[in-house]
N, C-alpha and C positions, 0 to 999 in steps of 0.2 A: 304339751303339759307333762311335767315330770312327776314321778311318784317316789315317795319314800317307802322303804320296805319295813313293814311292821313284823317284829319277831316276838315269839312267845318266850317263856322263861328258859327254854332249852336252846334259845337262839336259832330256832327254826322258823321259816317264813310262814306267817299265818294270813297276812293280807297286805294290801298296799293302801297308802293314803296320798292323795293328790296335793301337791303344793299349789299355792295360788297361781292363777294364770299369768298375773303380771310379772312373776319371777322370770319367766322366759323372755320378757321384753326388756330386761335391765341390760344396760350397756356394760361391757367388760371394762371400760375405762374407769368405772367407779372402783372396781377391785384393784386395778393397777395403781391408781392414785392413793388408795388407802395403804396398800403394801409398801409403796414408796415412802409414804409418810411414816409408817410404823418402823421401817428399817432405819430411817433417818433419825428417829427419836431415840433409838437404842445404840447409836454410834458412841464409841468410847470418848471421842473428842479429846484425846490426850496428847495429840501431836503438838509439840511446842519447840520454838527456837528462841534464843535470846538475841534481841536486836542490839544496836550499839549503846542504847541507854541502859541495858540490863546486864551487860558483861562487866567483869571486874577490871579495875585498873583505869589508866588514862588520866591520872591526876596531874601529871607533869608533861609538858610539851616534849616529845621525843628528841627533837633536835632544833637547832636555831632556825628561825624563819628564813634568814638569808645567809648566803655565803657558801652553801654546799654545792651549788650548781644544779641541784635536783629539785624535785617537787617539794611543796610545803607539807610538813607533817603536823597535823593539829593534835591528834590523839591516837594512841595504840588501839583504842576501841573501834577504830574505823574498820569496816568490812574488808579493806584492802590488806590488812595484816593478819597473820596467824594469831588466833585467840580473839580476834575482833568479832563484832556482831555479825549476824546473818542478814542478808538482804532478801526480802520477800519470802521468808520461810513461813511454814504453817504456824498459825496462832489459833487461840480459842475462838470459835465462831458458833453461831446458832444455825444448826442444821434443820430445825423443826419446820415442818410444812403443814399448814393448816388444812384440815379436812372437816367439812361441816357434818353435823350430827346426822342429817338426812343422807348424806353420802356414805357415812359409815354403815348405816342400816342397809342401804342399797348394795354395798359391797358384800356384806354378810349374806344377804338374800341371794345375790348372784353366786356366791361360793356354795351355798347350800343347794341351789338349783343344779349346779355343775355336778355335785356329788350324787344328787338324785338321778340326773341323766345317766351317770355312769354306774348306777345301782350300787352305790357305796354309802348311802345315807340310811341308817337303820334306826328304827324307833322301838323302844322297849318300855314296859311298865316301870321297871326299876332295875338298877344295877347294884347287886349286893353279894358280897362273898362273906358269909357268916363266919367261916373258919379263920379268916384273916391270913390264909396261907397263899404264898405265891404260886405254888403248884396248882392250886385250885383256880387261880386267876388265869394261868397259862392254859389250863384245860377249857376254861370258859371261852377264851379268845380263839382257841384253836378251831372251834366250830365255825368261825367266820372264814378262816384261812385267808386273811389279808396281811399285807406286808407290815403295816403299822396302823394303829387305831387311836383316835381321839375319843375319850369318853366324857360326855357332858351330863352332869347330874344336877338336881336341884340343890342338894347339900351333900357334902362328902361325909360318909360314915367312916369312923376311925378304923374299924376292922377291914372294910373294903379298901380304904386308902393303903393300909399296910400290905394288903395282898397285891396291889398293882404298882406300888411305888418303885420297886426294883426292876421293873420290866422296861428295857430300853426302847422297845417298839410300841410302847403304850403310854398315854399321858391322860390323867384324869383331872378335870377342872369343874368348877361350879359354873352355873349358867351366866353369872355376871362377868366371868373371865373370858367368855367366848367372843372372839372377833374374827374378822375375815382372814387375818393372817394365819392364826393357828388352825382355822378351818381348812385352809388350803395346804397347810404344811403336812397334813396326814392323808394317807390314801383312803381312809374310811372313817366314818363317824358313827358312834353309837350314842344315841340321845334318848333321855327319858321322855316319856310322853308328855309330862307336865311342862318340860322345857320346850319341847317342840310346839305345843299349843301356844305358849306364851310368846315365842319368837314370831310365829305366824300372825298372831293377833297384833303385836307391836308394829310389824311391817305393814 
């Protein structure tokens, strides 16, 4: 069984809270499939070539059908000629891969359990920087001493958002934006208590 670390307002450890037992039984394949699907969905998908029907020209037959002793030339748009169409080049395609709702939930649960196992899942009452200053946000996170941090809150306060938004090693999101991909993209997670209880209840 894995435990999330409960922190007080000074980001000092006050207690631990156990994740549900079934979290440790979830197969890692669920996380793999979700991340694969997520990365596929954000592909630019802009690679294009023009085939022989899309390139310009080809209105007139380049040379006579017979008499040259060579092969027949039907159109300059043929892939055989410079400026002709491309053969088997990349075209727009659908990279989306379906992941069921239940599997998305399992993937997130697995990611949270991994963080808890590595003692990098932290639960706090609330995350607020009243001053709205970045230096106060830096001081706040320095107490954790982690490489980078994902902060998950119920709703983003404007002052707090201003304090954190310029930090390259920190990202603040609301609970409805949390998924298995961004949970695994950061080395630690700070989560408000209300968000944690909701996630555990839904799982």
